[in-house]
C-alpha positions in Angstrom: 4.0 4.1 21.3 6.7 2.3 19.3 5.8 -0.2 16.6 8.0 -2.3 14.3 7.2 -2.0 10.6 8.7 -4.6 8.3 9.6 -3.0 4.9 12.6 -2.8 2.7 11.2 0.2 0.9 12.5 3.5 2.3 10.0 5.7 0.6 7.1 3.6 2.0 8.7 3.8 5.5 8.9 7.6 5.2 5.2 7.8 4.1 4.1 5.6 7.0 6.1 7.6 9.5 4.6 10.9 8.2 1.1 9.6 8.6 1.4 7.8 12.0 3.7 10.3 13.9 0.8 12.8 14.6 -1.0 10.0 16.3 2.0 9.5 18.6 3.2 6.3 17.0 6.9 6.0 16.4 7.6 3.7 13.5 10.7 1.5 13.9 11.6 0.1 10.5 12.8 -3.4 10.2 14.6 -3.6 6.9 14.2 -7.2 5.9 12.9 -8.5 2.6 10.4 -11.3 2.8 9.5 -13.3 -0.3 5.8 -12.8 -0.7 3.5 -15.6 -1.7 2.2 -15.1 -5.3 -1.5 -14.7 -5.1 -4.1 -12.3 -6.3 -5.7 -12.4 -2.8 -4.2 -9.4 -0.9 -5.6 -10.5 2.5 -4.0 -13.9 2.2 -0.7 -12.3 1.1 -0.7 -9.9 4.1 -1.7 -12.6 6.6 1.2 -14.8 5.4 3.7 -11.9 5.4 2.5 -10.8 8.9 2.9 -14.3 10.4 6.4 -14.7 8.9 7.4 -11.2 10.0 6.4 -12.0 13.6 8.3 -15.3 13.6 11.4 -13.5 12.3 11.3 -10.6 14.7 9.6 -12.2 17.7 7.8 -9.0 18.7 4.6 -7.1 17.6 5.0 -6.0 14.0 3.0 -4.7 11.1 3.3 -5.1 7.4 1.5 -3.7 4.5 0.8 -4.4 0.8 -0.6 -2.0 -1.7 -2.3 -3.3 -4.8 -3.8 -1.9 -8.0 -7.0 -3.4 -9.2 -7.8 -2.6 -12.8 -11.5 -2.9 -13.8 -10.7 -3.9 -17.4 -8.8 -6.9 -16.0 -11.5 -7.9 -13.5 -9.5 -6.6 -10.6 -6.1 -8.0 -11.7 -3.3 -7.6 -10.8 -4.3 -7.2 -7.1 -1.8 -9.0 -4.9 0.4 -9.5 -7.9 0.8 -5.8 -8.6 4.6 -5.7 -8.2 5.2 -8.7 -10.5 2.8 -7.2 -13.0 4.4 -3.7 -12.8 7.9 -5.1 -13.1 6.9 -7.1 -16.1 4.7 -4.7 -18.0 6.1 -1.3 -16.9 4.6 2.2 -16.8 4.5 3.0 -20.5 2.7 -0.2 -21.4 0.2 0.0 -18.6 -0.7 3.5 -19.5 -0.9 2.6 -23.2 -3.1 -0.4 -22.6 -5.5 1.0 -20.0 -5.1 4.8 -20.0 -6.7 5.5 -23.4 -10.2 5.3 -22.2 -9.4 6.4 -18.7 -9.9 2.8 -17.4 -11.3 2.8 -13.8 -9.1 1.3 -11.1 -9.0 0.9 -7.4 -5.8 1.3 -5.3 -6.0 -0.7 -2.1 -3.7 -1.0 0.9 -4.0 -3.8 3.4 -2.1 -3.6 6.7 -1.5 -6.7 8.9 -0.6 -6.3 12.6 0.4 -9.2 14.7 0.6 -8.7 18.5 1.7 -12.3 19.1 -1.7 -13.6 19.8 -3.8 -12.4 16.9 -3.5 -10.9 13.4 -5.6 -7.8 12.7 -6.3 -6.4 9.2 -6.9 -2.8 8.2 -7.8 -1.6 4.8 -8.0 1.6 2.8 -9.1 2.0 -0.8 -9.4 4.9 -3.3 -11.0 4.8 -6.7 -9.4 6.4 -9.7 -8.2 5.8 -13.2 -5.2 5.0 -15.2 -3.4 7.9 -16.9 -2.8 7.8 -20.6 0.9 8.4 -20.1 3.1 8.1 -17.0 3.5 11.5 -15.2 5.6 12.6 -12.3 8.2 10.7 -10.4 8.6 7.2 -11.7 8.7 5.5 -8.2 6.1 2.7 -8.5 2.8 3.0 -10.2 2.0 6.4 -8.6 2.9 7.8 -12.0 -0.1 6.3 -13.7 -2.8 6.4 -11.0 -5.2 9.4 -10.9 -7.4 9.5 -7.9 -11.1 10.2 -8.5 -11.7 13.9 -8.5 -8.1 14.7 -9.4 -6.4 15.6 -12.6 -2.9 14.7 -11.3 -1.4 11.4 -10.7 -0.3 10.4 -7.2 3.3 11.1 -8.4 2.4 14.6 -9.4 0.7 15.3 -6.1 3.9 14.4 -4.1 3.3 14.9 -0.4 -0.4 15.9 -1.0 -0.9 12.2 -1.7 -0.5 11.4 2.0 -3.7 13.3 2.8 -6.0 11.2 0.6 -4.2 7.9 -0.3 -5.4 4.4 0.3 -2.4 3.9 2.6 -3.5 7.0 4.6 -7.0 5.5 5.0 -5.6 2.1 6.1 -3.1 3.7 8.5 -5.8 5.9 10.0 -7.9 2.8 10.8 -4.8 1.2 12.3 -4.1 4.2 14.5 -7.7 4.3 15.8 -7.4 0.6 16.7 -4.1 1.2 18.5 -5.6 4.1 20.5 -8.4 1.9 21.6 -6.0 -0.9 22.6 -3.9 1.6 24.6 -7.0 3.0 26.5 
């Protein structure tokens, strides 16, 4: 099965391909950048992005958004994670929230539009904010420590794909697709 995935992030495309290929799903990247609505509500953000992606491509497509919800900020930044990250940066996030190992939740929401309906799939993982950024500095993986781990996602490298929130969301998506194909 071939599916179009709208993303301008090559690292994310590689992760998605790695996770979905064993399920027999070939990911066809569509490298287009869509401006995202600015909202804390990740489901609303993904729904809007999915509708606009389908209108742009005219074929079944899926999109994803991954957000960080920091307990000390009542779940903020959520859907505004990229804006927050670009503004505050890894050192400041770690300094502000990593001292007391602040609890956080990483959440991926996938939207899939088949032309008739939009389907949502979600994966979450609990963890904490590291006191200092560690590992590769690509995104906030360098400050998120999954529960039960001592390493950040960045330090885990490919091991991250076995337990991540994106993995959990993509597994649900793959199960749905298997049911649709049957």
